[in-house]
N, C-alpha and C positions, 0 to 999 in steps of 0.2 A: 470353196468354189475356185476352180481353175478357169481363167479367162484368157481368151486370145483377142488381140486387137487387129482389125483389118482396115487399113487406110486405103481409100479408093481414089484414084486420080492419076492420069498419065503425067500430069504436071509434077507430081511427087517423084516419079521415076526419072524425069528429065532434069531434076534439080531446080526447076523454076520456082518451086515452093518447098520450104523445109517442113518436114513432118513434125511440127511441134505438138500436134494433138496427141499422138501416141505417147510421147514423152510425158506430157501432162497427165494423161490417163494412167500411165504406169505409176506415177507418184501418188496420185489420188487413191488408186486402188490399194497401194501399199499402206497408205495412211488409214484406209478403211478396213484393213484386215482381209483384203481379197487378193488372191495370188494372180499376178499377171504372168502367164506362162510363156507367151510368144507374141511377137508383133511382126506384122507382114504388111508390105505395100504391094498394090496391084493396080494396073492401068485400067482405063475405061473400056473394057472388053468383057461382055457378059459371060462368055464361056470361061475366061480366065478367073473371073470373080467367082463363078460357080465352083470351079476346080479348087480354088483356095478355101472356100467355105467347106467343101467336102473333105478336104485334107485336114483342116483344123478340127472339124467335128468328128471325124472318123476315128475309130479305135486303132486303125492302121496308120493314122497320121499323128496329130498332136493330142487328140482325144480330150479336148477342153469341154467344160460344162456350158460355156457361154462364149459368144463372140460379140464384140462391140465393133460395129462398122461405122467409119467416119467418112462422109462425103458421098457423092453420087445421088443425092436426093433433090437436086435442082430440077428446073423445068425443061431443060434442053435435051436433045437427042442422045447426048453422051452421058446422061445421068441414068445409070443402069442398075443401081443398087436394088430398087424395088423388084425389077424383073428377075434379078439373080436370086433374091430371097424367095420369091414366089416359086421359082423353079426348084429350089432346094426343099421347100415345104411341100411341093407337089400340088399347089393350088393356083387358082386364077387371081388376077388383079381386078378389083372392082372399085368403082368410084364411090368414095365416102362423101355424101352430100353435106354432112356437117362440116367436114374439113374444107370442102369446096366453098361453102358459104363464108367461112372465116377468111379465106383467101380473097374472095370478092369484096368483103367489107373492108379488109385491110387496104386494098387498092383504092377503093372509094374514099376512105378516110384520108388518103394521101393525095387525092385529086389526080390520080394517074389512071391511064387506060390499062386494063388487064389483058395481056395477050392470051389467046386461047390455050397456048401450051402450058400456062401456069397451072391448069387443072390436072396436068400430069402429077403434080405434087399431092393431089387428093386421091390418087390411085393407091389402094391398100391391099396387100395379100389377104385372102380370106382366112379368118382366124386370128389375125394380128390385132393387137391393141395399139391405140394411138397415144403417143406422148404429145400433148397439145403444144402447138407453137405459141410462144409468148413474145418472141423477139424477131422472128422472120416469117417467111411464108411457108416453109417446109416443116411439117410435123415430124416427130421421131416415131419409131416403131418398136414394139416389143412383140417378137414373133416366136411362139413356141414351136419346137421341132421334136418330132416323135419317131424319126426314122433312123436313129443311130444307136439303138439298143437301150437307151435310157433317156428320160426327158432332158432336153437341152433347150437353149434359147439364143436367138439372135436379136441384138439391139441395133438399131440403125439411127444415127443422128447426123445432122448437117455437118459439113466440114468447116463452116464458119466458127472460129474458136469460141466466141462469146455465146453463141447459140448452143454449141456442143456442151460447154461447161455447165450451163444452166440446166440443161436436160439431164446431164449425168447426175448432178447433185439432187435434183428434184425427183427423178424417177428411176434412173438406172441403178445407182448405188443402193437405195432402199429395196428395190426389187431383188437385186443380187443377195442382199443380206436376208431377205425374207425366204428366198429359195434355199439358201444354205442352212436355214434354221437358226441363224445367229440372232440372239436376243440381247446381246451386250451392247454397251455404249462405247464408242471409240472416240478418243479426243487426242489432239496433238498440240504440242507447243514447240516453237522454233526459237532457239537462241541465235541471234545474229552476231557474228564475230568478224573482226578484222585485225590482222597483224601477226597471224600464224599460218604456216602451211598446213595442208590437210594431214600430211604424215606427222608433222610436229604436234598438231592438235590431238591426233589419234594417240600418239605416245604419251602426251600429258594425261590422257583419260584412260590409259590402259587398265588400271586397276578398277576404275568405275565400270568400264565395259565388261570386265571379267565378272563383276557382281551381277550386272544386268543379264549377261549370258548364262548365268547360273539357273535361270528359270524362276518360277514362282510368280507371285503377284507383283510384278515389276514392269515398268515400261520397256519398250525397245528403243534403241538409239541408232540414228543413221546420220551420216555426214552428206551434205549436198554443197559441192563447190559451185558458187554462182558468180564467178568472175568478179567484175567490179561492183557487184552487190554484196560481196563478202562471202564468208564460208558459214553455212547454216548447220546447226546441230539440232536435229529434230528428235524430240521425245514423243512416243506414241503410247498411250495407255488404253487398256481395255478393262472395263469393269461393268458391274450391274447397273450403276447409275452415273450420271454426269458428275455428281458430287464426289463419288469415289475416284473417278478418273482425275478430277482436279486435285484431289488430295495426293494421289500418286505423282502427278506432274509437279506440284508444289514441292514435295519432298525431294525429288530428284533434280529439279532445277536448282534448288539450294545446294545440293551436293556438287553439281557441275560448277556452280559459281565459285565455290571454294577453290576449285582447281584452275578455272580459266576466267575468273571474274574480271581480270585486268583487260581482256580483249573482247568481252561481251559489250556491245554497244546498244542492243535493242532486243525486242521480243516480237515474234510473229510478223506483223506488217510494218514494223518500224523500218525506216531506212536511215542511212547515216545523215542525210540532209534533214530529214524530219526531226531526228534526235538533236542535231546541232541547233536547229531553229528553236526547238523547245528549250534547250539549255540557255540560249540567249534570252528568250522570252522570260524565263523564270528569273533571270538576273536583270531584266529590264535593259538589255543591251541591244543596240542596233549594229548591223553588220554591213560591210562593203568588201568587194572582192576586186583585186587586180589580177588579170589573167594574161599570160603570154602563151606558154606552151599549150594550154587547154583551149584557148580561143573562144571562151564563153561557155564552155561545158559546165563549169561550176555554177555560174549564174542560172543556166538552164535547169539544172537539177534543183536548185533552191526554189526557183519560181514555179517548178512543177508541183510543189507542195501547197495545197490550199491554205490560204491565210498567211502566206509567207511575207506579205507586204508590211506587216507590223514589225518585222525584224529586219528583213533584207531591204536596204535602201537602194542598192544599185551596184554596178560594177563598171570597170574600165577594161576593155580588151586592148591591152598595150602590146600588140604583137610586134610592131616595128620598134627598133631601138630609139628612134626619134621621139615616139610617143612616150616611151618610158622616161626619157630625159625631160621633155618639154612639159608633159602633163603631170607626171608623178614625181619629178624632181630627182630622178636617178642620176648619179654622178657619171661623167664621161668615162668610157672604158668598157670592159666586158660586161655583159648583162646576164650571163648565166653563172652567177656567183652568189655567195651568201650575202654580201653587202648589197647587191642589187635587189635581192628578195626582201631584205629588211627595209630598204628605201621605198620599194614598191608598196609594201604593207603600210608604212607610215604615210606615203603619198596618197593612197586611195582613201585612207581613213580621214585625212585632212580635206581632200578634194570633195568627198561626198558628205562629210560631216557626221561620220559614224563613230560609234564607240569602239568598234573592233575592225581592224583591217586584216584581210587574208590575201596573200599573194602567192603566185606560182610562176616560176620561170625554169626552163629546162630545155632538154634536147629530145625531141621525139624521134628523130632520124628520118630517113636513113642517113648514115654517116655521122661524122663529128661536127661540132660547132664550138668555136672558141676553145678548141682543145679538149672539149668534154665529150665523152662517149654518149651514144644514143641510150636513152633510158635514165639519164641523169635528171634529177628533179631537186630544185630548191624551193622550200616552202617558208614564207615569212608570216609571222603572226604578231600583230601589234594591238595591245589592249591597254586598258587603264591600269597603269603601274607595272606593266610587264611587256617584254617583247622576246620572241624566239625566232631562230632560223634553224631549219633542219635540211640536211642533204640525204637523199636516198637514191638507190639505183633500182629501177623498176624493170621488169621483164617485158618481153613481147615486142611485136612490131608497132608501127606508128600509132594506129588507132587504139590498140590495146594499151599501150603505154599511156596515152592521153586519158583514157577512161580510168585506168588504175590511179593516175595522178589525182583525179577528182576525189575518190573515196579516201586516198591516202592523206590529202591535205585536210579534208573535212574531219578525218579521224584525229589528225594532229591538233586541230582546233578544239575538238571535243575534249581531248586530254588536257590541253592547256587551260581551258576554262575550269575544269575540275581541279587542276593543280593550283592555279593562281587565284581563283575566285570560287572556293568551295561553298556549297550551300549548307546552311545549318540543318 
């Protein structure tokens, strides 16, 4: 199945909202074995929407088998997706009473008055099937098209990301696979890495990639650079059963770990912060953080993990030099140094009463500080029977450098715990 994505909304063209939906759909379709052929954005103009649908579906245009439309299903006058689809189908819009009742009940359950225009969301092209709404007021649509030489389909989903994603997995992907005649099971596994560039990682895996590209009953491999979330390596397997998929993924994950195991910190939904917290938990260690350059970002990431309070005791945002010296016991003098990072880690460990102290001091820029170039980061780690200090140079402008500092410091803590306090 070749699929096009049509994102609807003038705000997308004006740059007021970034079109993250199309990017997400592209990734999910790839993981599901569906080809995403083209992605287009169009404003809130019914004639232009119709024109783009005609172009995408026509043999003279992109000639896709299906189009997924995101947005334009709201209750206001500029929500025109339904009207455009009905025009392309050559049918009328009619009120679906079952959908209308769901909308009425939803407003009543929230104790809110329903404006009359909300019933626009219950208008459905004749012949379309409903994707029931479970998170919002707008249902999705599955609209068969027969006017382009062979059977095609338009899917319409709300632009709200969590509503769109739920409808895609619940209804659209299964329907696409059904229409394609696909009966196999597709499963993915993502290895989360940090500490290697995308090109460097590709080079380390060259011979493995060559084997996978040789065809046969093997998974596909893709890289996904995710900024300060790390570099992801995704394996996707297709087989007759989920058990067969898992067997493929197990085999090739083991092969990948032989080559890059030193930089793999987690799998699938793991994050660096969740992994570090679990490492501390398994060792029955508590953690405290002293932050200068990151201004609380490390603590924010740690506390974003449910259940982190049994490990993470707290932190000190020692942004000013005086706070470093008076609260953490840093010696007078420059504070973007290895010695300052070590004293900060020791100081926060003592001040909070934690088993492990982690510190970050550096220069985010713009410009230099204390003779240090922007991008300079010192990380201090103090634990039972060991302490370390690392200096690194990170890329990017101010915000990017600060975010990279978070995963870099947590990654160093992960390695330090494995090195100095290995688990049996």
